[in-house]
TIBAGU-43621 format. One record per atom (N, C-alpha, C): x, y, z. Coordinates in steps of 0.02 Angstrom, whole numbers, padded with zeros to 5 digits, always signed. Layout:
REM TIBAGU-43621
XYZ;...
//
This chain:
REM TIBAGU-43621
-00033-00279+01448;-00074-00222+01470;-00144-00238+01509;-00148-00201+01543;-00203-00208+01604;-00234-00143+01616;-00302-00148+01647;-00342-00089+01669;-00326-00076+01729;-00334-00007+01759;-00332+00021+01823;-00403+00057+01823;-00448+00039+01880;-00498+00068+01899;-00488+00100+01967;-00523+00169+01969;-00506+00199+02037;-00569+00240+02044;-00595+00217+02107;-00654+00245+02129;-00642+00302+02177;-00684+00363+02158;-00652+00430+02202;-00717+00469+02226;-00736+00460+02281;-00800+00494+02300;-00778+00564+02346;-00810+00621+02312;-00801+00690+02324;-00838+00730+02369;-00829+00781+02412;-00871+00809+02444;-00913+00846+02395;-00971+00868+02383;-01013+00884+02336;-00990+00961+02318;-00955+00990+02375;-00947+01068+02356;-00878+01069+02323;-00837+01017+02316;-00768+01012+02305;-00774+00984+02231;-00820+00956+02198;-00836+00923+02130;-00806+00980+02069;-00819+01035+02074;-00805+01094+02022;-00730+01092+02017;-00705+01088+02080;-00635+01107+02080;-00583+01044+02065;-00623+00976+02076;-00591+00926+02052;-00595+00916+01974;-00650+00936+01945;-00664+00935+01874;-00612+00987+01840;-00604+01038+01873;-00564+01102+01832;-00484+01056+01851;-00463+01041+01900;-00400+01002+01908;-00379+00944+01847;-00430+00917+01850;-00429+00843+01805;-00432+00866+01730;-00463+00929+01703;-00451+00951+01637;-00376+00982+01636;-00346+01004+01687;-00277+01032+01677;-00233+00974+01681;-00236+00931+01715;-00194+00878+01729;-00205+00803+01669;-00268+00803+01638;-00267+00736+01605;-00229+00709+01542;-00205+00761+01514;-00166+00768+01466;-00076+00742+01479;-00057+00771+01531;-00002+00741+01558;-00004+00672+01591;-00072+00652+01613;-00071+00585+01647;-00061+00545+01590;-00115+00565+01534;-00104+00522+01467;-00055+00520+01433;-00001+00571+01446;+00071+00563+01402;+00112+00530+01444;+00098+00507+01505;+00144+00467+01556;+00164+00429+01513;+00226+00397+01516;+00264+00329+01491;+00216+00268+01502;+00203+00241+01462;+00145+00178+01484;+00091+00181+01477;+00061+00236+01490;-00023+00256+01508;-00050+00249+01431;-00088+00209+01413;-00108+00187+01353;-00183+00222+01339;-00224+00241+01389;-00282+00260+01387;-00313+00287+01459;-00359+00336+01462;-00367+00374+01508;-00442+00399+01496;-00492+00376+01544;-00558+00412+01540;-00571+00422+01620;-00626+00471+01623;-00652+00488+01679;-00728+00470+01679;-00758+00448+01717;-00828+00425+01723;-00853+00454+01781;-00934+00475+01782;-00978+00520+01836;-01029+00471+01850;-01047+00440+01907;-01107+00410+01921;-01168+00445+01905;-01205+00412+01880;-01277+00452+01853;-01324+00472+01909;-01321+00420+01962;-01365+00428+02021;-01326+00447+02077;-01268+00435+02102;-01230+00462+02143;-01178+00505+02113;-01204+00572+02095;-01161+00631+02065;-01096+00655+02089;-01080+00628+02157;-01008+00643+02193;-00962+00579+02184;-00991+00526+02138;-00945+00466+02130;-00912+00480+02059;-00850+00467+02052;-00813+00478+02001;-00771+00402+01988;-00746+00388+01926;-00717+00332+01914;-00662+00340+01857;-00608+00332+01877;-00551+00343+01818;-00539+00263+01793;-00531+00265+01729;-00516+00206+01694;-00449+00219+01649;-00400+00178+01675;-00333+00183+01639;-00318+00129+01604;-00280+00115+01553;-00232+00066+01528;-00170+00081+01533;-00121+00026+01556;-00074+00032+01573;-00024-00034+01530;+00042-00010+01493;+00077-00062+01445;+00089-00119+01508;+00098-00102+01567;+00131-00166+01603;+00120-00122+01683;+00143-00161+01741;+00138-00155+01809;+00178-00100+01823;+00244-00106+01786;+00301-00051+01821;+00279+00015+01794;+00259+00017+01724;+00238+00079+01702;+00193+00118+01757;+00131+00085+01791;+00087+00114+01840;+00126+00118+01902;+00174+00077+01922;+00206+00099+01970;+00254+00170+01959;+00289+00161+01903;+00331+00229+01896;+00280+00287+01902;+00222+00291+01877;+00181+00339+01867;+00161+00346+01946;+00144+00302+01989;+00121+00313+02066;+00187+00334+02098;+00238+00335+02078;+00301+00356+02115;+00335+00420+02099;+00290+00438+02041;+00314+00504+02002;+00299+00569+02040;+00324+00634+02034;+00310+00703+02050;+00243+00710+02034;+00226+00698+01962;+00157+00711+01917;+00103+00686+01978;+00106+00619+01986;+00061+00594+02030;+00062+00615+02103;+00107+00630+02137;+00113+00645+02196;+00080+00717+02200;+00082+00760+02145;+00055+00828+02156;-00009+00819+02144;-00030+00781+02096;-00108+00778+02067;-00142+00733+02146;-00111+00691+02171;-00140+00647+02232;-00137+00713+02286;-00098+00740+02302;-00111+00789+02353;-00162+00831+02345;-00170+00866+02289;-00229+00895+02281;-00290+00887+02269;-00303+00804+02257;-00365+00782+02249;-00390+00755+02316;-00353+00721+02349;-00378+00673+02406;-00397+00729+02458;-00371+00794+02462;-00417+00846+02504;-00487+00858+02496;-00495+00828+02447;-00572+00843+02417;-00627+00781+02431;-00605+00724+02458;-00630+00667+02455;-00668+00654+02518;-00730+00641+02523;-00776+00625+02570;-00785+00554+02582;-00742+00509+02555;-00738+00448+02571;-00680+00410+02555;-00648+00360+02568;-00585+00316+02551;-00595+00302+02496;-00547+00316+02440;-00542+00294+02379;-00536+00219+02363;-00543+00182+02310;-00549+00110+02300;-00499+00115+02241;-00470+00045+02230;-00432+00040+02161;-00429-00029+02144;-00418-00047+02089;-00415-00111+02063;-00375-00119+01988;-00340-00170+01999;-00309-00186+01937;-00331-00241+01897;-00356-00235+01850;-00402-00302+01819;-00366-00303+01746;-00385-00370+01721;-00346-00392+01672;-00408-00385+01610;-00413-00363+01551;-00472-00360+01510;-00466-00418+01479;-00527-00460+01472;-00533-00528+01452;-00566-00522+01386;-00628-00480+01369;-00656-00481+01312;-00679-00403+01303;-00677-00380+01250;-00694-00307+01216;-00738-00324+01154;-00793-00283+01166;-00837-00282+01096;-00855-00206+01080;-00841-00206+01008;-00870-00139+00997;-00908-00159+00932;
//
């Protein structure tokens, strides 16, 4: 299992559109084979910055998602609202405390 973190910066006028689209798509993303967890965060100070955190069972599952029609449709509808280049990291979780 590994974590995928994606940083997204939006045109402030497009944020509500992004949030409405995410609301529609989030269950489909989470239900994609190999996706174990999905969260969306918003920066408290720079409110046009968002982060998705998703847990994937393995790298093949993430690649299958990234090559799927679901991702292609979501990405095509999301990237038109960006005001900066997105950034992404794949990381291994080393410690988690609850």
